[in-house]
DRENTI-536956 format. One line per 5 residues: number of its first residue (from 0); their letters; for each residue x, y, z of C-alpha. Coordinates in Angstrom, 2 decimals, padded with zeros to 5 digits, always signed. Layout:
<recs>
NUM> a> X:Y:Z  ...
</recs>
This chain:
<recs>
0> miirk> +164.98:-057.30:+115.70  +164.80:-053.49:+116.06  +163.25:-051.57:+113.33  +163.76:-048.02:+112.88  +160.75:-046.24:+111.62
5> kteaa> +161.84:-042.78:+112.03  +162.65:-040.68:+108.98  +165.87:-039.08:+109.98  +168.73:-040.20:+112.58  +172.04:-039.80:+113.49
10> fnvii> +174.40:-043.12:+113.73  +177.99:-043.38:+114.46  +178.33:-046.34:+111.83  +175.96:-046.90:+108.88  +176.67:-050.52:+107.15
15> igagp> +174.90:-051.04:+103.66  +174.41:-054.57:+103.25  +173.84:-057.70:+105.36  +175.84:-060.38:+103.68  +178.96:-061.91:+105.05
20> agisa> +181.06:-058.76:+105.11  +178.46:-056.48:+106.51  +177.47:-058.93:+109.10  +181.32:-059.57:+110.31  +181.78:-055.75:+110.18
25> ayelc> +178.56:-055.44:+112.95  +179.88:-058.28:+114.69  +183.46:-056.53:+115.22  +181.86:-053.41:+116.11  +179.40:-054.58:+118.50
30> kkgtk> +181.58:-057.47:+120.40  +183.23:-055.22:+123.03  +180.27:-053.95:+123.99  +180.48:-050.69:+122.21  +178.05:-047.84:+123.19
35> kkilm> +178.20:-046.61:+119.13  +174.85:-046.46:+117.52  +174.71:-048.86:+114.37  +172.37:-048.86:+111.71  +172.30:-051.83:+108.99
40> veagk> +170.56:-051.29:+106.06  +169.46:-054.21:+103.65  +167.60:-054.20:+100.66  +166.09:-057.77:+100.64  +164.16:-059.68:+103.57
45> qyiqr> +165.16:-061.62:+106.84  +167.01:-064.76:+106.61  +163.78:-066.87:+107.30  +161.86:-065.28:+104.43  +164.33:-065.75:+101.85
50> fclnd> +162.04:-068.42:+099.72  +163.03:-069.01:+096.27  +160.44:-070.64:+093.74  +163.77:-072.82:+092.37  +163.01:-074.79:+095.62
55> lqksc> +159.72:-076.14:+094.18  +161.12:-076.43:+090.83  +159.51:-073.32:+089.43  +160.61:-070.78:+087.17  +161.99:-067.28:+088.54
60> hgcgg> +159.36:-064.85:+089.00  +161.86:-062.13:+090.49  +160.79:-062.11:+094.22  +158.96:-058.81:+093.62  +161.88:-056.82:+092.83
65> icnti> +164.37:-058.30:+094.95  +166.11:-061.40:+094.20  +166.26:-064.00:+097.41  +169.20:-065.79:+096.02  +171.72:-062.86:+096.20
70> sgfgg> +169.67:-060.33:+098.69  +168.62:-060.84:+102.29  +170.32:-061.45:+105.47  +173.16:-063.81:+104.62  +173.55:-062.20:+101.18
75> cvvyg> +174.78:-065.12:+098.91  +175.13:-067.35:+101.72  +171.63:-068.75:+101.12  +169.74:-070.22:+104.56  +169.51:-073.77:+103.57
80> dglki> +172.14:-074.45:+101.26  +175.73:-075.65:+101.73  +178.99:-073.46:+101.40  +182.46:-073.88:+100.71  +185.16:-071.71:+102.79
85> snlps> +188.57:-071.52:+101.60  +191.73:-070.39:+103.68  +194.99:-068.74:+102.71  +197.01:-068.86:+100.55  +193.56:-068.14:+098.67
90> gqrlr> +192.78:-064.88:+098.05  +195.80:-063.05:+096.60  +194.33:-059.78:+096.07  +193.80:-059.47:+099.75  +197.55:-059.98:+100.36
95> dlyga> +198.23:-057.31:+098.24  +195.82:-055.13:+099.87  +196.59:-055.97:+103.86  +200.28:-057.32:+103.60  +200.85:-060.71:+104.48
100> rklkr> +201.03:-060.51:+108.17  +197.83:-058.62:+108.40  +195.96:-061.05:+106.10  +197.15:-063.81:+108.27  +195.88:-062.27:+111.38
105> lskka> +192.57:-061.03:+109.86  +192.07:-064.49:+108.48  +192.53:-066.53:+111.64  +190.25:-063.88:+113.40  +187.49:-064.84:+110.74
110> lqlfn> +187.79:-068.45:+111.02  +187.73:-068.54:+114.64  +184.48:-066.07:+114.62  +183.00:-068.81:+112.01  +183.99:-071.95:+114.16
115> dvvri> +183.09:-070.21:+117.53  +179.81:-069.90:+116.31  +178.75:-073.31:+114.38  +180.70:-075.08:+117.39  +182.68:-077.26:+115.10
120> pttfs> +186.36:-077.09:+114.22  +186.77:-076.45:+110.32  +188.77:-079.23:+108.56  +190.46:-078.40:+105.46  +191.66:-080.37:+102.18
125> gsnlp> +192.95:-079.62:+098.72  +196.33:-078.23:+099.67  +197.83:-081.68:+098.83  +196.62:-084.08:+096.17  +198.03:-087.54:+095.63
130> qkveq> +200.87:-087.83:+092.97  +198.91:-090.11:+090.61  +195.85:-087.63:+090.32  +198.02:-084.57:+089.76  +200.22:-086.89:+086.94
135> vfklq> +196.75:-087.48:+085.14  +195.57:-084.12:+084.98  +199.31:-083.03:+084.05  +199.04:-085.36:+080.96  +196.18:-083.53:+079.86
140> nirik> +198.22:-080.03:+080.45  +195.60:-079.16:+082.74  +197.10:-076.83:+085.63  +195.46:-077.46:+089.19  +195.47:-074.59:+091.74
145> kypvs> +195.64:-076.03:+095.17  +194.78:-074.33:+098.80  +192.40:-075.45:+101.79  +188.92:-075.59:+101.32  +186.36:-076.93:+103.67
150> vvkes> +182.92:-077.79:+102.93  +180.42:-076.50:+105.51  +177.11:-078.21:+105.87  +173.79:-076.92:+105.22  +172.88:-077.24:+109.19
155> hlkrf> +175.97:-075.64:+110.07  +175.50:-072.49:+107.87  +171.75:-072.50:+109.08  +173.28:-072.33:+112.76  +175.48:-069.46:+111.51
160> ikymy> +173.26:-067.11:+110.02  +170.43:-067.79:+112.75  +172.96:-066.92:+115.49  +174.38:-063.62:+113.71  +170.54:-062.63:+113.35
165> qylge> +170.05:-062.98:+116.78  +173.30:-061.32:+118.27  +172.89:-058.24:+115.74  +169.29:-058.13:+116.43  +169.63:-057.44:+119.93
170> rieil> +172.70:-054.87:+119.90  +171.94:-052.51:+116.37  +169.16:-051.62:+114.34  +168.64:-053.08:+111.00  +166.34:-051.95:+108.14
175> fetem> +165.08:-054.65:+105.96  +163.43:-054.45:+102.41  +165.14:-051.07:+102.46  +167.56:-049.92:+099.60  +170.19:-046.90:+099.46
180> islrr> +169.37:-044.72:+096.62  +172.19:-042.16:+097.33  +175.20:-041.39:+099.31  +176.72:-037.82:+099.86  +179.46:-036.30:+101.91
185> ehrkg> +178.76:-033.17:+104.10  +182.12:-031.54:+104.17  +181.31:-028.80:+106.49  +180.04:-031.20:+109.40  +182.06:-033.95:+108.45
190> lfivt> +178.96:-036.37:+108.19  +177.84:-038.61:+105.71  +173.93:-038.61:+104.16  +172.26:-041.63:+103.31  +169.05:-041.42:+101.65
195> trsks> +167.05:-044.82:+101.70  +163.81:-046.04:+099.85  +161.31:-048.65:+101.19  +157.63:-049.45:+100.84  +156.87:-046.43:+103.51
200> gtsky> +158.92:-043.99:+101.48  +162.16:-042.44:+101.57  +164.34:-041.72:+104.71  +167.52:-039.85:+105.35  +170.30:-040.84:+108.06
205> faqkv> +173.49:-039.28:+109.16  +176.59:-041.04:+109.97  +180.30:-040.32:+110.88  +181.30:-043.61:+108.95  +179.93:-045.52:+106.22
210> ilamg> +180.81:-049.15:+105.22  +179.41:-050.42:+102.06  +179.05:-054.26:+101.74  +176.76:-054.19:+098.97  +177.52:-057.39:+097.21
215> rkgtt> +176.08:-058.18:+093.78  +172.78:-056.83:+094.29  +174.28:-053.54:+094.57  +176.86:-053.44:+091.82  +175.12:-050.73:+089.87
220> clnkm> +174.48:-048.30:+092.80  +177.80:-048.76:+094.26  +179.51:-047.73:+090.90  +177.39:-044.44:+090.76  +178.00:-043.66:+094.28
225> iksln> +181.87:-043.75:+093.89  +181.89:-042.18:+090.79  +180.17:-039.06:+092.51  +182.65:-039.29:+095.25  +185.93:-039.36:+092.97
230> ihteh> +187.02:-042.65:+094.21  +189.43:-044.23:+091.77  +188.58:-047.84:+090.46  +190.06:-050.19:+088.26  +188.22:-052.64:+085.85
235> ndpsi> +188.42:-056.41:+086.35  +187.79:-058.93:+083.45  +184.55:-060.28:+083.75  +184.37:-064.32:+082.92  +181.53:-065.94:+081.02
240> gvrfe> +180.73:-069.55:+080.52  +178.41:-072.37:+081.65  +177.78:-074.94:+084.16  +177.91:-078.64:+083.39  +175.57:-080.86:+085.60
245> msskw> +175.51:-084.60:+085.93  +175.61:-087.54:+088.22  +177.47:-086.67:+091.38  +179.43:-089.88:+091.66  +181.80:-088.61:+088.75
250> lkkig> +182.56:-085.51:+090.97  +182.76:-087.51:+094.13  +186.24:-088.58:+094.41  +188.11:-085.36:+093.15  +185.61:-083.44:+095.00
255> nlhpd> +186.65:-084.61:+098.36  +190.05:-084.54:+097.44  +189.87:-080.81:+096.87  +186.53:-079.60:+097.24  +186.58:-076.25:+095.17
260> fkasy> +188.77:-078.03:+092.36  +190.31:-075.30:+090.31  +191.72:-076.43:+086.97  +193.10:-074.30:+084.17  +193.89:-074.86:+080.44
265> tnkeg> +195.58:-072.53:+078.02  +195.38:-073.25:+074.33  +198.26:-072.49:+071.55  +196.41:-069.07:+070.89  +196.89:-068.05:+074.34
270> lkaks> +193.14:-068.24:+075.21  +192.49:-069.34:+078.75  +189.45:-071.32:+080.50  +189.10:-072.44:+084.11  +186.62:-074.44:+086.34
275> fcfcg> +184.93:-072.67:+088.77  +182.49:-073.17:+091.86  +183.06:-077.04:+091.88  +180.30:-078.61:+093.46  +181.05:-082.43:+093.99
280> gnngg> +181.97:-084.54:+096.89  +179.79:-087.14:+098.60  +176.40:-085.15:+097.70  +177.08:-082.94:+094.69  +175.48:-079.57:+094.49
285> rlrma> +172.30:-077.64:+093.01  +171.94:-074.83:+090.74  +170.43:-071.74:+091.53  +168.91:-069.00:+089.48  +170.03:-065.23:+090.40
290> ryyds> +167.84:-062.21:+088.85  +169.98:-059.44:+088.47  +168.11:-056.27:+088.02  +170.48:-053.34:+087.88  +174.07:-055.00:+087.43
295> fstpi> +173.91:-055.10:+083.80  +172.03:-052.91:+080.91  +169.10:-054.55:+081.45  +167.55:-057.29:+084.00  +168.95:-060.73:+083.27
300> vlldg> +168.87:-064.21:+085.47  +172.16:-066.00:+085.63  +173.03:-069.20:+086.99  +174.99:-070.16:+090.16  +176.21:-072.99:+091.80
305> hitse> +175.90:-074.22:+095.42  +177.29:-077.20:+097.11  +175.37:-079.53:+099.44  +176.04:-082.10:+101.99  +172.58:-083.27:+103.31
310> rkdke> +170.31:-083.71:+100.36  +168.96:-087.01:+100.25  +169.22:-089.54:+097.05  +165.39:-090.69:+096.37  +164.34:-091.78:+093.00
315> rllag> +167.42:-090.79:+090.82  +170.99:-090.20:+091.46  +172.13:-086.69:+093.00  +173.60:-084.20:+090.70  +176.67:-082.62:+090.67
320> nfavl> +178.04:-079.58:+088.93  +180.81:-077.39:+088.05  +181.32:-074.07:+085.90  +183.63:-073.75:+083.00  +184.54:-069.95:+082.27
325> tklen> +186.55:-067.90:+080.17  +187.73:-064.01:+080.33  +186.50:-061.28:+078.00  +189.43:-059.55:+076.50  +190.23:-056.62:+078.54
330> tkrkk> +190.71:-054.44:+075.96  +187.04:-054.72:+074.41  +185.43:-055.56:+077.71  +182.64:-053.36:+077.76  +181.78:-054.03:+074.14
335> nlakm> +182.08:-057.87:+074.31  +180.04:-057.82:+077.73  +177.47:-055.74:+076.35  +176.97:-057.50:+073.00  +176.79:-060.87:+074.81
340> idkym> +174.10:-059.51:+077.24  +172.29:-058.08:+074.10  +172.40:-061.49:+072.41  +171.31:-063.16:+075.63  +167.89:-061.04:+075.71
345> hlfsg> +167.48:-061.52:+071.91  +167.98:-065.46:+071.84  +166.45:-066.13:+075.47  +164.69:-063.06:+076.87  +167.57:-063.06:+079.45
350> hpiiq> +166.73:-066.04:+081.01  +168.96:-069.37:+081.56  +168.91:-072.46:+079.28  +169.68:-075.75:+079.48  +171.04:-078.18:+076.14
355> pltsf> +172.42:-081.78:+076.12  +175.83:-081.80:+076.21  +176.13:-083.51:+072.77  +174.33:-080.91:+071.19  +176.16:-078.29:+072.80
360> hnktq> +179.30:-079.90:+071.99  +178.53:-080.07:+068.11  +176.55:-076.92:+067.91  +173.49:-078.75:+066.70  +169.80:-077.06:+067.22
365> vnedd> +167.60:-078.43:+069.46  +164.00:-078.55:+069.81  +162.97:-076.29:+072.25  +159.58:-078.17:+073.29  +161.60:-081.57:+073.29
370> dawik> +162.09:-082.52:+077.32  +162.39:-086.65:+076.44  +166.17:-086.14:+077.01  +166.13:-084.76:+080.41  +164.08:-087.89:+081.65
375> qlpfk> +166.56:-090.07:+080.18  +169.49:-088.50:+082.06  +170.52:-090.88:+084.90  +170.52:-088.38:+087.65  +167.83:-085.56:+088.54
380> ptlna> +168.45:-082.08:+087.37  +168.29:-079.47:+090.28  +166.37:-076.69:+087.93  +163.59:-078.77:+085.89  +161.89:-075.21:+085.38
385> lktgs> +164.72:-074.51:+082.68  +163.61:-074.32:+079.06  +165.62:-076.45:+076.18  +167.48:-074.08:+073.72  +170.53:-073.69:+071.70
390> lhllf> +172.66:-072.20:+074.23  +175.71:-072.69:+072.02  +174.56:-069.76:+069.93  +175.33:-067.32:+073.01  +179.04:-068.03:+072.75
395> ekeqh> +181.81:-066.96:+070.13  +183.63:-069.57:+068.02  +186.68:-069.38:+070.25  +184.88:-069.22:+073.64  +182.71:-072.15:+072.85
400> aiiie> +185.90:-073.90:+071.66  +188.12:-073.42:+075.02  +185.24:-074.14:+077.34  +184.46:-077.39:+075.80  +188.20:-078.10:+075.54
405> lfkri> +188.74:-077.91:+079.27  +185.47:-079.48:+080.28  +186.60:-082.71:+077.83  +190.20:-082.74:+079.44  +188.87:-082.68:+083.30
410> mksil> +186.45:-085.35:+082.66  +188.70:-087.66:+080.36  +191.08:-087.32:+083.60  +188.59:-088.30:+086.04  +187.34:-090.91:+084.01
415> ileka> +190.80:-092.38:+083.97  +190.84:-091.72:+087.93  +187.60:-093.63:+088.31  +188.76:-096.63:+086.39  +185.56:-096.33:+084.29
420> kmeyn> +184.93:-098.29:+081.60  +182.61:-095.84:+079.82  +184.45:-093.90:+076.84  +184.37:-090.45:+076.93  +181.95:-089.84:+074.04
425> nfeke> +179.24:-091.92:+075.97  +179.85:-090.07:+078.92  +178.73:-086.83:+076.91  +175.29:-088.12:+076.93  +174.69:-088.22:+080.32
430> vlvag> +175.59:-084.71:+080.91  +173.43:-081.37:+081.07  +174.92:-077.84:+079.98  +173.14:-074.71:+081.71  +174.07:-071.26:+081.27
435> peief> +175.10:-068.60:+080.92  +176.90:-068.07:+084.26  +178.75:-064.37:+084.02  +181.37:-063.76:+087.38  +183.84:-061.07:+088.23
440> iwskv> +181.71:-058.30:+087.23  +182.61:-055.88:+089.74  +185.48:-053.21:+089.54  +188.31:-053.17:+092.04  +187.77:-050.18:+094.33
445> slnsy> +191.16:-048.32:+095.48  +191.27:-049.03:+099.15  +193.99:-048.62:+102.03  +194.93:-051.61:+104.16  +192.24:-051.03:+106.16
450> gessc> +189.57:-051.41:+103.64  +188.92:-047.50:+103.68  +188.36:-045.54:+100.02  +190.01:-042.16:+099.34  +187.00:-040.64:+100.71
455> pglyi> +187.82:-040.56:+104.75  +185.32:-042.44:+106.85  +183.92:-044.63:+103.71  +184.68:-048.58:+103.70  +183.91:-050.62:+100.90
460> igdaa> +184.10:-054.19:+101.61  +183.16:-058.05:+100.30  +182.59:-059.06:+096.69  +181.71:-055.32:+095.59  +185.18:-054.15:+096.55
465> gyaqg> +186.54:-056.19:+093.45  +189.15:-057.85:+095.72  +188.00:-061.56:+096.28  +185.20:-063.93:+096.41  +184.25:-066.01:+099.18
470> miqsm> +182.89:-066.06:+102.74  +186.00:-066.00:+104.57  +187.40:-063.33:+102.25  +184.50:-061.10:+102.87  +184.44:-061.67:+106.59
475> imgig> +188.45:-060.76:+106.27  +187.48:-057.23:+104.64  +184.36:-056.86:+107.13  +186.54:-057.38:+110.26  +189.38:-055.04:+109.25
480> aaeha> +187.29:-052.27:+108.35  +185.28:-052.45:+111.73  +188.69:-052.73:+113.51  +189.49:-049.25:+112.16  +186.18:-047.58:+112.15
485> nk> +185.86:-048.62:+115.78  +188.89:-046.12:+116.73
</recs>
């Protein structure tokens, strides 16, 4: 791995961020033996150093200022976890950006790259469900979003990350544990000036083109920079909610039929909730904590779910999980999100909390020192370090009601499909609620069909662009931007 030590240097292209979008952009720029000088700047660590205390069932201590769950080589694709990848027609906003024909070509290219590296063809499910299954959910007034999804095993994802690390390390220069602190355009010379900060001090780099693939870690920094460059953005509607963890056996059947099972329900008042990041199938999934230092008004820790395929079932049943989210109102978006963050800090010091589902459902206070209920669960919770608390206090009455309502309707349907003898009320006693989870916090950046902003030569890709989430979707944007930047 080449690490540049000079404090000033010129490059053809600088890529900020080493997540799926940044990695695929760099790969596309390199694959034809380009003579371009390319620099990649990553705030986090090399993939093999992305250790998280969650893996030892310990509390989050912040990783020294840069969260290893959402930063480092691989981005939100964590070395050692599994992953779901989705194919078209998933990613409707990308279709609006690229057009159907171009999106199809880029999607095929991204999947081909992934398959070539892991050396195993991708198999998808989720586009079609048995009529009986659809009918059961329909009776609960649940709408299912169907699209092709594939589960990537931990060992296959390791192969992808390791290969890309070695491939790019031989061809471009990469700076780890280095943050971009400013970006400006020198109009007279037509160059971008990128200023970075690391333990060794600040450095300045010049480039003809810059690709911003800053992911979740760089949300606030990105917003400041695009504002200073007068790039137009549109606010997305953030979604808030909780994650339900239970024995993976309950999510096995539906998870195998549709690995990223997306269900939504709208009540009579027009309030909608949806399931998100379903971690079921044969092996379930795990919860992870992610510390956001500068994405909100104050540093907080949020939850995320990662699917698994190769965990071992030891003493207790493996856990599975999925989130249920509801959107904040668009007209009061900023106020409502800020209000929730303030309440989260006041009640729980900005750290995730767990609560028995029966208590969460009935809005009853729980003893924060009582963890006996955890030991009585039939499965092994994946985050034993989380404290018990009254998580329901974080949500408004309407938010809490719609979250519970959708979960109940999903699980009643699953219990019917599993021909379970257990009634739903008894099932609730076997479920853990963890939260909060907040998604879709990025603004949507105005881009052309190459992923280029209104500032010529500046490309904004991946999650931070506000168009789509997911590994393949990020790779699509990375490849699209690199194709144009390579000209």
